[in-house]
C-alpha positions as CSV (number, residue, x, y, z in Angstrom):
1,M,23.2,-18.6,-243.8
2,T,20.6,-21.0,-242.7
3,R,17.3,-19.0,-241.8
4,S,15.4,-20.0,-238.8
5,L,12.0,-20.9,-238.7
6,V,10.4,-18.3,-236.4
7,S,7.7,-15.9,-237.9
8,R,7.1,-12.4,-237.4
9,S,3.7,-11.4,-235.1
10,D,1.5,-11.1,-238.3
11,A,1.7,-15.0,-238.3
12,R,-1.2,-17.1,-236.3
13,V,1.2,-19.5,-234.7
14,A,4.8,-19.0,-234.3
15,P,6.0,-22.6,-235.0
16,R,8.5,-24.4,-232.5
17,T,12.2,-23.0,-233.2
18,P,14.9,-25.8,-233.1
19,V,17.2,-25.0,-230.4
20,R,20.5,-25.5,-232.6
21,S,20.6,-23.5,-235.9
22,A,23.1,-22.0,-238.2
23,L,24.9,-19.0,-236.8
24,P,23.0,-15.5,-237.5
25,E,24.9,-12.7,-239.4
26,I,26.2,-10.3,-236.5
27,E,23.7,-7.5,-237.9
28,R,20.9,-10.3,-236.7
29,I,21.8,-10.3,-233.0
30,R,20.2,-8.5,-230.4
31,N,21.6,-8.7,-226.9
32,F,19.4,-6.9,-224.5
33,G,18.2,-7.0,-220.9
34,V,14.7,-7.0,-219.5
35,V,14.9,-4.5,-216.5
36,A,12.4,-2.8,-214.2
37,H,11.0,-2.3,-210.7
38,V,10.3,-5.6,-208.8
39,D,7.1,-7.1,-209.3
40,A,6.6,-5.0,-212.6
41,G,6.3,-8.4,-214.4
42,K,10.1,-8.8,-216.1
43,T,10.0,-12.8,-215.6
44,T,6.5,-13.2,-216.4
45,L,7.1,-11.2,-219.6
46,S,10.4,-13.1,-220.2
47,E,8.7,-16.6,-219.8
48,R,6.1,-15.7,-222.6
49,I,9.0,-14.2,-224.7
50,L,10.6,-18.1,-224.3
51,V,7.1,-19.6,-225.3
52,L,6.4,-17.4,-228.3
53,T,10.1,-18.4,-229.6
54,G,9.8,-22.0,-229.2
55,R,12.2,-22.2,-226.1
56,L,9.5,-23.5,-223.8
57,R,6.1,-25.2,-224.6
58,R,4.4,-23.6,-221.7
59,A,5.4,-20.5,-219.5
60,G,5.7,-21.0,-215.9
61,E,4.3,-18.6,-213.4
62,V,6.2,-16.5,-210.8
63,H,3.4,-17.1,-208.0
64,H,3.4,-21.0,-208.6
65,G,7.5,-20.9,-208.2
66,N,7.9,-22.6,-211.5
67,T,9.4,-20.5,-213.8
68,A,12.2,-21.4,-215.8
69,L,14.3,-18.6,-215.4
70,D,13.9,-18.0,-211.7
71,H,15.4,-21.6,-211.1
72,Q,17.1,-21.0,-207.8
73,K,15.2,-22.4,-204.5
74,A,15.1,-18.8,-203.2
75,E,13.8,-17.2,-206.1
76,Q,10.9,-19.9,-206.3
77,E,10.1,-19.2,-202.3
78,K,10.5,-15.5,-202.5
79,G,8.6,-15.1,-206.2
80,I,11.3,-12.7,-207.0
81,T,14.5,-12.8,-209.4
82,I,17.9,-12.6,-207.5
83,T,20.4,-13.6,-210.0
84,A,20.2,-12.8,-213.8
85,A,19.3,-15.5,-216.3
86,T,20.5,-15.7,-219.8
87,V,18.8,-17.5,-222.6
88,R,19.5,-17.3,-226.2
89,C,16.3,-17.5,-228.7
90,L,15.4,-16.9,-232.2
91,W,12.5,-14.5,-233.8
92,D,12.3,-13.4,-237.2
93,D,15.4,-14.7,-238.3
94,H,17.2,-12.9,-235.8
95,A,19.1,-14.5,-232.6
96,L,18.2,-12.8,-229.3
97,H,20.2,-13.4,-226.7
98,L,17.9,-11.9,-223.5
99,V,19.0,-11.4,-219.9
100,D,16.2,-11.0,-217.2
101,T,17.5,-9.3,-214.6
102,P,16.4,-8.9,-210.9
103,G,14.0,-5.9,-209.7
104,H,15.1,-5.9,-206.2
105,V,17.4,-3.0,-205.3
106,D,19.5,-5.5,-203.2
107,F,20.6,-7.1,-206.2
108,G,21.5,-4.1,-208.4
109,V,25.0,-5.8,-209.3
110,E,23.1,-8.4,-211.6
111,V,21.5,-5.2,-213.4
112,V,25.2,-3.4,-213.4
113,R,27.3,-6.1,-214.7
114,S,24.5,-7.4,-217.3
115,L,24.0,-4.0,-218.7
116,R,27.7,-3.7,-218.9
117,V,27.9,-6.3,-221.8
118,L,24.2,-5.9,-223.6
119,D,23.4,-3.4,-226.4
120,G,19.9,-2.4,-225.4
121,A,17.3,-2.7,-223.0
122,V,13.7,-3.6,-222.6
123,V,12.4,-1.3,-219.5
124,V,9.1,-2.8,-218.1
125,L,6.7,-0.3,-216.5
126,D,3.6,-1.4,-214.3
127,G,1.0,0.2,-216.0
128,V,-1.0,0.9,-212.7
129,A,2.1,1.9,-210.6
130,G,3.9,3.9,-213.4
131,V,7.6,4.7,-212.8
132,E,8.6,3.5,-209.8
133,P,12.1,4.1,-207.8
134,Q,13.8,1.0,-209.2
135,T,12.7,1.8,-212.4
136,E,14.9,5.2,-212.4
137,T,17.8,3.4,-210.8
138,V,18.0,0.8,-213.6
139,W,17.3,3.8,-216.1
140,R,20.5,5.5,-214.9
141,V,22.6,2.6,-215.0
142,A,21.6,2.1,-218.9
143,D,22.4,5.7,-219.2
144,T,25.7,5.3,-218.0
145,R,26.3,2.6,-220.9
146,D,24.7,4.9,-223.4
147,L,22.0,1.9,-223.9
148,P,19.1,2.2,-226.5
149,R,16.0,1.2,-224.9
150,V,12.2,0.1,-225.7
151,V,9.8,0.5,-223.0
152,F,6.9,-2.0,-222.5
153,V,3.8,-0.9,-220.4
154,N,2.6,-4.0,-218.5
155,K,-0.4,-5.0,-216.7
156,L,-3.0,-3.0,-219.1
157,D,-5.6,-5.4,-218.0
158,R,-5.7,-4.4,-214.5
159,A,-8.1,-1.7,-213.3
160,G,-6.5,1.5,-212.9
161,A,-3.9,0.9,-215.8
162,S,-3.4,4.2,-217.7
163,F,-1.0,3.7,-220.8
164,E,-1.3,7.5,-221.5
165,R,-0.5,8.7,-218.0
166,T,2.5,6.2,-218.0
167,V,3.8,7.6,-221.2
168,H,3.6,11.3,-219.9
169,E,5.3,10.1,-216.5
170,I,8.3,8.6,-218.9
171,E,8.9,11.8,-220.4
172,R,8.5,13.9,-217.3
173,T,10.8,11.6,-215.3
174,F,13.4,10.7,-217.6
175,G,13.3,13.9,-220.2
176,V,13.1,11.8,-223.0
177,V,11.0,11.9,-226.2
178,A,8.5,8.9,-226.0
179,L,7.0,7.3,-229.0
180,P,3.6,5.4,-228.4
181,L,3.9,2.6,-230.8
182,V,1.4,0.2,-229.6
183,V,-1.6,1.5,-227.6
184,P,-4.5,0.0,-226.1
185,V,-8.0,0.9,-227.6
186,E,-11.7,0.1,-226.2
187,L,-13.9,-1.5,-228.3
188,Q,-17.9,-1.9,-228.4
189,G,-18.7,-5.1,-227.0
190,A,-15.1,-6.0,-226.0
191,S,-15.0,-4.6,-222.4
192,E,-13.0,-7.4,-220.9
193,E,-10.6,-8.0,-223.9
194,L,-7.5,-6.1,-224.3
195,V,-7.2,-4.8,-227.9
196,L,-4.3,-3.1,-228.9
197,L,-3.5,-0.5,-232.1
198,D,-0.4,-0.9,-234.0
199,V,0.1,2.9,-234.7
200,V,2.9,2.4,-237.6
201,A,0.9,-0.2,-239.4
202,G,-2.3,1.2,-238.7
203,Q,-4.2,-2.2,-237.6
204,L,-5.7,-3.6,-234.7
205,L,-4.3,-6.2,-232.6
206,R,-6.3,-9.2,-231.3
207,W,-5.8,-12.6,-229.8
208,T,-8.2,-15.4,-230.3
209,D,-6.9,-17.7,-228.0
210,D,-6.4,-17.8,-224.1
211,E,-2.6,-18.5,-224.2
212,G,-2.1,-15.4,-226.4
213,R,-0.1,-17.1,-229.1
214,V,-2.7,-16.6,-232.1
215,L,-2.6,-13.1,-233.2
216,V,-4.8,-11.8,-235.6
217,R,-4.3,-8.5,-237.3
218,E,-7.6,-6.6,-238.4
219,A,-8.0,-3.7,-240.6
220,L,-9.2,-0.3,-239.2
221,P,-12.9,0.8,-240.1
222,S,-13.1,2.7,-243.5
223,S,-15.2,5.3,-242.5
224,P,-13.9,8.7,-241.8
225,S,-16.8,9.0,-239.2
226,S,-15.3,6.2,-236.9
227,A,-14.2,6.9,-233.6
228,L,-11.5,4.4,-233.9
229,R,-10.4,5.3,-237.3
230,A,-10.1,9.0,-236.1
231,F,-8.1,8.3,-233.0
232,A,-5.9,5.9,-235.0
233,D,-5.3,8.4,-237.7
234,A,-4.4,11.2,-235.0
235,S,-2.3,8.8,-233.4
236,R,-0.2,8.1,-236.4
237,E,0.0,11.7,-237.5
238,A,1.4,12.6,-234.1
239,L,3.9,10.0,-234.4
240,V,5.1,10.9,-237.8
241,E,5.4,14.5,-236.6
242,T,7.8,13.6,-233.8
243,V,9.8,11.3,-235.8
244,A,10.3,14.2,-238.4
245,N,11.1,16.6,-235.8
246,H,14.2,14.3,-234.5
247,D,15.0,12.8,-237.9
248,D,16.3,15.3,-241.3
249,A,16.0,12.6,-243.6
250,F,12.6,11.3,-242.8
251,A,11.1,15.2,-242.6
252,E,12.2,15.3,-246.3
253,L,10.3,12.5,-247.1
254,W,7.4,13.4,-245.1
255,L,7.3,17.1,-246.4
256,A,7.7,15.9,-250.1
257,G,4.9,13.7,-249.2
258,S,6.6,10.1,-250.0
259,A,7.2,8.8,-246.2
260,S,6.6,5.0,-246.4
261,T,6.0,3.0,-243.3
262,E,9.1,1.3,-244.0
263,A,11.0,5.0,-244.1
264,L,9.1,5.6,-240.7
265,V,10.2,2.2,-239.1
266,A,13.8,3.2,-240.4
267,A,13.6,6.6,-238.9
268,I,12.3,5.2,-235.4
269,R,15.3,2.7,-235.8
270,R,17.7,5.6,-236.0
271,G,16.5,7.7,-233.6
272,T,16.4,4.6,-230.9
273,I,19.9,3.6,-231.6
274,A,21.1,7.5,-231.5
275,R,18.7,7.6,-228.1
276,R,16.9,10.6,-229.5
277,V,13.6,8.8,-229.2
278,V,12.2,6.0,-226.8
279,P,9.5,3.4,-228.4
280,V,7.0,2.8,-226.0
281,L,4.6,-0.5,-226.3
282,G,1.6,-1.8,-224.4
283,G,0.5,-4.8,-223.4
284,S,-0.4,-7.4,-220.4
285,A,2.4,-10.4,-220.1
286,F,0.3,-12.3,-217.9
287,Q,-2.4,-12.6,-220.7
288,N,0.5,-12.7,-223.3
289,R,-1.1,-9.7,-225.1
290,G,1.4,-7.3,-226.6
291,V,4.6,-9.6,-226.6
292,Q,4.9,-10.4,-230.2
293,P,4.8,-6.9,-231.1
294,L,7.4,-6.2,-228.5
295,L,9.5,-8.8,-230.1
296,D,9.2,-7.2,-233.4
297,A,10.4,-4.2,-231.8
298,V,13.4,-5.3,-230.2
299,V,14.2,-6.8,-233.9
300,S,13.1,-3.6,-235.5
301,Y,14.8,-0.9,-233.1
302,L,17.0,-2.1,-231.0
303,P,20.9,-2.3,-231.9
304,S,23.0,-5.1,-233.3
305,P,26.5,-5.5,-232.2
306,L,27.8,-3.9,-235.3
307,D,25.3,-0.8,-234.6
308,R,26.9,-0.3,-231.5
309,G,30.3,-0.3,-233.4
310,E,34.1,-0.9,-232.1
311,V,34.9,-1.6,-228.5
312,V,37.8,0.5,-227.0
313,G,40.3,-0.7,-225.0
314,V,41.2,1.1,-221.4
315,S,44.4,3.0,-220.9
316,S,47.5,1.2,-219.5
317,E,51.2,1.9,-218.8
318,E,52.0,2.5,-222.1
319,T,48.8,4.7,-223.0
320,T,46.9,7.3,-221.7
321,E,43.1,8.1,-221.8
322,D,43.6,10.5,-224.6
323,D,45.9,8.6,-226.5
324,A,44.9,7.7,-230.2
325,E,46.8,4.5,-229.6
326,L,44.3,3.0,-227.4
327,P,43.5,-0.3,-228.8
328,R,40.2,-0.7,-230.8
329,R,38.5,-4.0,-232.1
330,A,35.8,-4.2,-234.4
331,P,32.5,-6.3,-233.8
332,S,33.8,-8.9,-236.6
333,D,35.0,-12.9,-236.4
334,D,37.9,-11.5,-238.4
335,A,39.0,-9.2,-235.7
336,P,41.5,-10.4,-232.7
337,L,39.6,-11.8,-230.0
338,A,38.4,-9.5,-227.3
339,A,35.8,-10.9,-224.6
340,L,34.7,-9.7,-221.4
341,A,33.7,-12.2,-218.3
342,F,30.9,-10.4,-216.7
343,K,29.5,-13.1,-214.4
344,V,31.1,-16.0,-212.3
345,V,28.8,-18.8,-210.6
346,H,29.8,-22.0,-209.0
347,D,27.8,-25.3,-208.7
348,R,28.4,-29.1,-208.3
349,H,30.0,-28.9,-212.1
350,G,32.6,-26.1,-210.9
351,A,33.0,-22.6,-212.2
352,L,30.7,-21.2,-214.9
353,V,32.1,-18.0,-216.8
354,F,29.4,-15.9,-218.5
355,V,31.2,-14.3,-221.4
356,R,30.5,-11.5,-223.9
357,V,32.6,-11.8,-227.1
358,Y,33.1,-8.3,-228.6
359,S,35.2,-9.4,-231.8
360,G,36.9,-12.6,-232.8
361,V,36.0,-15.9,-232.2
362,L,36.5,-17.7,-228.6
363,R,37.2,-21.4,-229.5
364,E,37.4,-24.4,-227.3
365,G,40.9,-25.6,-226.9
366,E,42.5,-22.5,-228.0
367,T,45.0,-20.5,-226.2
368,V,43.8,-16.8,-224.8
369,R,45.4,-14.4,-222.6
370,R,43.9,-13.1,-219.3
371,A,44.5,-9.2,-219.3
372,R,44.3,-9.0,-215.5
373,D,47.8,-10.8,-215.1
374,G,48.9,-11.7,-218.6
375,K,48.9,-15.2,-218.2
376,T,47.8,-17.4,-220.8
377,F,45.5,-20.5,-220.5
378,R,43.6,-23.0,-222.9
379,V,39.9,-22.3,-223.4
380,G,37.7,-25.4,-221.8
381,R,34.3,-26.5,-222.7
382,L,31.8,-24.0,-224.4
383,V,28.3,-23.7,-223.5
384,R,25.1,-21.9,-224.6
385,L,23.2,-21.0,-221.6
386,F,19.5,-21.4,-220.8
387,A,19.1,-20.5,-217.2
388,D,20.5,-23.4,-215.4
389,R,20.8,-25.5,-218.7
390,R,23.7,-25.9,-220.8
391,E,24.0,-26.7,-224.4
392,P,27.5,-27.5,-225.7
393,L,29.2,-25.1,-228.3
394,S,32.6,-25.4,-230.0
395,A,32.9,-21.7,-230.6
396,V,31.4,-18.4,-229.5
397,H,31.2,-15.8,-232.5
398,A,31.5,-11.7,-232.1
399,G,28.2,-10.3,-230.7
400,E,27.3,-13.4,-228.8
401,I,27.2,-14.3,-225.3
402,A,28.0,-17.8,-223.9
403,G,29.5,-19.8,-220.8
404,L,33.1,-21.0,-220.2
405,L,33.3,-24.0,-217.8
406,G,36.3,-24.2,-215.4
407,A,38.3,-21.4,-216.2
408,D,40.2,-19.3,-213.4
409,L,38.3,-16.0,-214.0
410,V,36.8,-13.1,-212.0
411,T,33.9,-10.7,-212.8
412,G,35.5,-8.2,-215.2
413,D,38.4,-10.2,-216.7
414,T,39.2,-9.5,-220.4
415,L,40.2,-12.4,-222.6
416,A,42.2,-11.4,-225.7
417,D,44.3,-13.0,-228.6
418,P,48.0,-13.5,-226.9
419,N,49.3,-11.9,-230.1
420,H,47.1,-8.7,-229.6
421,P,46.5,-7.8,-226.1
422,I,43.7,-5.6,-225.0
423,A,42.0,-4.7,-221.7
424,L,38.3,-3.9,-221.7
425,E,36.6,-1.7,-219.3
426,S,35.5,-4.0,-216.3
427,V,32.5,-4.2,-214.4
428,H,32.0,-1.7,-211.3
429,P,29.9,-2.8,-208.9
430,P,27.7,-0.5,-206.4
431,E,29.3,0.1,-203.0
432,P,27.6,-2.1,-200.0
433,V,25.6,-0.2,-197.4
434,M,25.0,-2.6,-194.8
435,E,27.2,-5.1,-193.1
436,L,27.0,-7.8,-190.4
437,S,29.4,-10.1,-188.7
438,V,29.6,-13.9,-189.7
439,E,31.2,-16.9,-187.8
440,P,30.9,-20.5,-188.5
441,E,28.7,-22.4,-185.9
442,R,31.7,-25.1,-185.5
443,S,35.1,-23.6,-185.1
444,K,36.8,-26.2,-187.0
445,D,34.7,-24.9,-190.0
446,R,36.5,-21.7,-190.1
447,D,38.9,-22.5,-193.1
448,R,35.7,-23.8,-194.9
449,L,34.4,-20.6,-194.1
450,G,37.1,-18.7,-195.4
451,E,37.1,-20.7,-198.6
452,A,33.4,-20.2,-199.2
453,L,33.5,-16.3,-198.5
454,R,36.3,-16.3,-201.2
455,R,34.1,-18.2,-203.7
456,L,31.0,-15.8,-202.6
457,L,33.5,-12.5,-203.3
458,V,34.4,-13.9,-206.9
459,E,30.4,-14.6,-207.8
460,D,29.1,-11.4,-206.2
461,P,31.4,-8.3,-206.5
462,S,29.1,-6.0,-204.4
463,V,29.8,-8.3,-201.4
464,R,32.8,-7.2,-199.1
465,V,34.4,-9.2,-196.3
466,R,36.7,-7.6,-193.9
467,V,38.1,-8.1,-190.5
468,D,37.4,-5.8,-187.7
469,E,40.5,-4.4,-186.3
470,E,39.3,-4.2,-182.8
471,T,37.4,-7.2,-182.3
472,G,38.7,-9.8,-184.9
473,Q,35.2,-10.4,-186.0
474,T,34.7,-11.1,-189.7
475,L,32.3,-8.6,-191.2
476,L,30.0,-9.4,-194.3
477,A,29.0,-6.4,-196.3
478,G,26.3,-6.1,-198.9
479,L,23.5,-4.0,-200.5
480,G,20.7,-4.7,-198.0
481,E,19.1,-6.8,-195.6
482,L,17.8,-9.3,-198.2
483,H,21.0,-9.2,-200.0
484,L,23.0,-10.3,-196.9
485,E,20.1,-12.9,-196.4
486,I,20.6,-14.5,-199.9
487,A,24.5,-14.3,-199.3
488,T,24.6,-16.3,-196.0
489,R,21.9,-18.6,-197.4
490,R,24.3,-19.5,-200.2
491,L,27.2,-20.0,-197.9
492,R,25.0,-22.8,-196.2
493,E,23.3,-24.3,-199.2
494,D,26.0,-24.0,-201.7
495,H,29.2,-24.4,-199.8
496,G,27.8,-26.3,-196.7
497,V,29.1,-24.0,-194.0
498,E,26.6,-23.5,-191.0
499,V,27.2,-19.8,-190.1
500,R,26.0,-17.8,-187.1
501,L,25.2,-14.1,-187.9
502,G,25.6,-10.8,-185.7
503,R,23.5,-7.7,-185.8
504,P,23.5,-5.7,-189.2
505,K,25.5,-2.6,-189.2
506,V,24.3,0.0,-191.6
507,A,27.3,2.0,-193.1
508,Y,26.1,5.7,-193.4
509,R,27.3,7.4,-196.5
510,E,28.2,10.9,-195.7
511,T,29.2,14.1,-197.5
512,L,29.8,17.6,-197.1
513,P,26.6,19.9,-197.5
514,S,28.3,22.7,-198.9
515,V,31.8,23.8,-200.1
516,I,34.5,24.6,-197.3
517,E,37.6,26.2,-198.1
518,H,40.6,26.4,-195.4
519,A,43.9,28.5,-195.9
520,A,47.0,28.4,-194.1
521,K,50.0,30.5,-194.5
522,L,53.7,30.1,-193.6
523,Q,56.2,32.8,-193.5
524,K,59.4,32.5,-191.8
525,Q,62.4,34.9,-192.1
526,S,65.8,34.2,-190.4
527,G,68.2,35.9,-192.8
528,G,68.3,35.1,-196.6
529,P,65.3,34.8,-198.9
530,G,63.0,33.6,-196.1
531,Q,60.4,30.9,-196.7
532,Y,56.6,31.9,-197.5
533,A,54.0,29.4,-198.7
534,H,50.0,29.8,-198.7
535,V,48.0,26.4,-199.1
536,V,44.3,26.5,-199.5
537,V,42.5,23.3,-199.3
538,R,38.8,23.2,-200.8
539,V,36.7,20.3,-200.0
540,G,33.0,19.8,-201.2
541,P,30.5,17.0,-201.9
542,A,30.8,14.8,-204.9
543,E,28.5,12.8,-206.7
544,P,26.9,9.9,-204.7
545,G,29.1,6.7,-204.9
546,E,32.2,8.8,-206.7
547,G,34.6,8.5,-203.8
548,L,37.5,11.4,-203.2
549,V,38.2,13.2,-206.2
550,F,41.2,14.9,-205.7
551,S,42.7,17.8,-207.6
552,D,46.2,19.2,-207.3
553,R,46.2,22.6,-208.2
554,T,49.3,24.1,-206.6
555,V,51.6,26.5,-208.6
556,G,54.9,28.3,-208.2
557,G,56.7,25.4,-206.7
558,S,56.1,26.6,-202.9
559,V,54.6,23.6,-202.2
560,P,57.1,20.4,-203.3
561,K,55.4,17.9,-205.1
562,A,56.6,15.1,-203.0
563,F,54.3,16.6,-200.2
564,V,51.1,16.0,-202.3
565,P,50.4,12.3,-201.9
566,S,50.8,12.5,-198.5
567,I,48.0,15.2,-198.5
568,E,45.8,13.2,-200.7
569,K,46.3,10.1,-198.2
570,G,45.2,12.4,-195.3
571,L,41.9,13.2,-197.2
572,H,41.5,9.7,-197.6
573,D,41.8,8.7,-194.2
574,A,39.7,11.5,-193.0
575,M,37.0,10.0,-195.2
576,T,36.7,6.8,-193.4
577,R,34.6,8.0,-190.4
578,G,32.3,10.8,-189.9
579,P,30.1,12.0,-187.3
580,L,27.5,9.3,-188.0
C-alpha cells in the first residue's frame, strides 16, 4: 500500500496531501459525521480540518459566506448548513470520509441519513452554551445507530467558556463516562493565548502561528512544586483510573505497574468503540487550536469499517427477524457487493446518488441489483465527493463513500450483487410537523410543478406531498417553517417553477396521557350452545414518532382472526384526527 504524506499533529506543518493516492486498507478508513446544535462551529471546524489535511489552501468563514462545504446559495446567505456535505481527506495514513451535517432542527433528515451510513461521530459543543437542545437530538440519533463518538468542546477562547462545566454537563445529560483528553490550561504571561494540555502524552500544546498550522509540543515543568505539573499529573491519574475501571485488561496492567501510554490509548479505543466511554477534547475551531489533536483522536479512537463488523440484511418474505438465515456481509472487497444509497440530489448534470459500500466493490460498467424491485442496471460514472466538486473514480471499495451519477435510485435503496441479493435497512426520516399549500403562479406550470415535487420528494424524504380531499389543494409538509421555505426556494431556483404559498398548517402530534381500557361482552342464548365473547381494548401512549403499535392478544378463538385486521384498521383510522 502506498502511504500518504500527511503527518500527525506533532509535526510543525502538515504538508499538502495529494488529492489522489493509493487506496488505504479498510482498517485505515474512518467514516464519521460532524454533528451539533446550530452555530456550535461544525462547519468552521470542518473547514480547518480540510486545510490541515491539504484539501484546502485557506479556510472559508461562515460569516463571510465563502466556505467550501456550505456551497449552496441559501447556505451562504443564511450562514447555516442546510444540506450535508461529504469530503474525503487524508491524515496520518488514514482516509477520512467526513460528513458535515446541519445543526438546525428543520434539517434533521440530513443528520438521520448521514449517521445511517457512518461509523462514528464528532459531536461539537459550544464551550459557552454547553449541551443545547439539538445536541440532545443528534446524540439520540447517534444512539439509535450505536455509534461511537468523540466530543470537541469548541469556542474555549471566548469569555464565559468552561471546559470543566461542559464535561460535567455531558455526563449528567447523556449518562456517559467522559474522558477529558485535551484540556485548557492557564499559563502566566499567556492570558490571551489558548494553551492546551494533552493529558495522555503529558505535553503542552501551543501554536506559534496565527493560522494554527504550526503545533509545538512542549514538555511539562519537571519541578514537583509546579502547579501546572501537579494539575497534569492529577488529570492523567484520574484518566488512568477511569479507564481501568472500564477495561479489565488495562486494569491488570495498571495494577502490575506496566500500563504504558500505548496500552492506555488502546484501552481508550476499546472503550470508545464499545461505547463505554466518550473521549472529550477542547479547543477553538475559529483560532484553529486543538484541531490536530482532534484529528489524531478520530484516527486513534473512532472505529474503522472493520471494527463495526458485518452488515446484516433485513427480513424478507423468505426470512423472519429471528431467522439465522438473514444475509450477512463482511466488510471486505472479497465479499459480494452490498451498498446503500443514502442521499439523492439533482443538478444541471442530472441525478447524483451518495453511496456507502459495505462489502464488495462497486465498479463502473458492472451490473448490480436494486433490492427494492429486483431490477438490475449498469453502474454509470463514479465520483469522489468534495462538497459540490467531483473527482472521477473507476471503483468504490468496501468501507468507502462516493457518488454515483445518473442512477434511478431513491434514498434507502440497496445495491447488491445480482447473484447474491441482500436488502439493507433503509433510511427512516423524521415525520413532518407543518404543512402549507403550494400552487403554481401560472396554471400552465401545473405539470412542471408536479414533476418538480416528485424530484423534491426523491431528494428530501422528510418532505410529504398530498392533495386535500375537500379543497383539492396540494399540501407540502416538512419539518418546520425554514425547511418549507428552503423546499419552495428549491422549486423556484432548481426547477424553475414559480409557486404561490398558502398559510402554514401545524400538524399537532397527539397521544393519550395514560392507558385507557374498554371492555365489551356479547352473550346471546337462543337454543343450543349460544354465543359468548368478551373483548377488551387497551389503548395507551407510545414513544414519540413510533406510530400505532398493535398487539393481538385474543385467546380461545372467541374472536375470529378474520376480524382482527378490521379492528387494527379502525384504530389506524381513529388516529388520523384528534381534538386538536
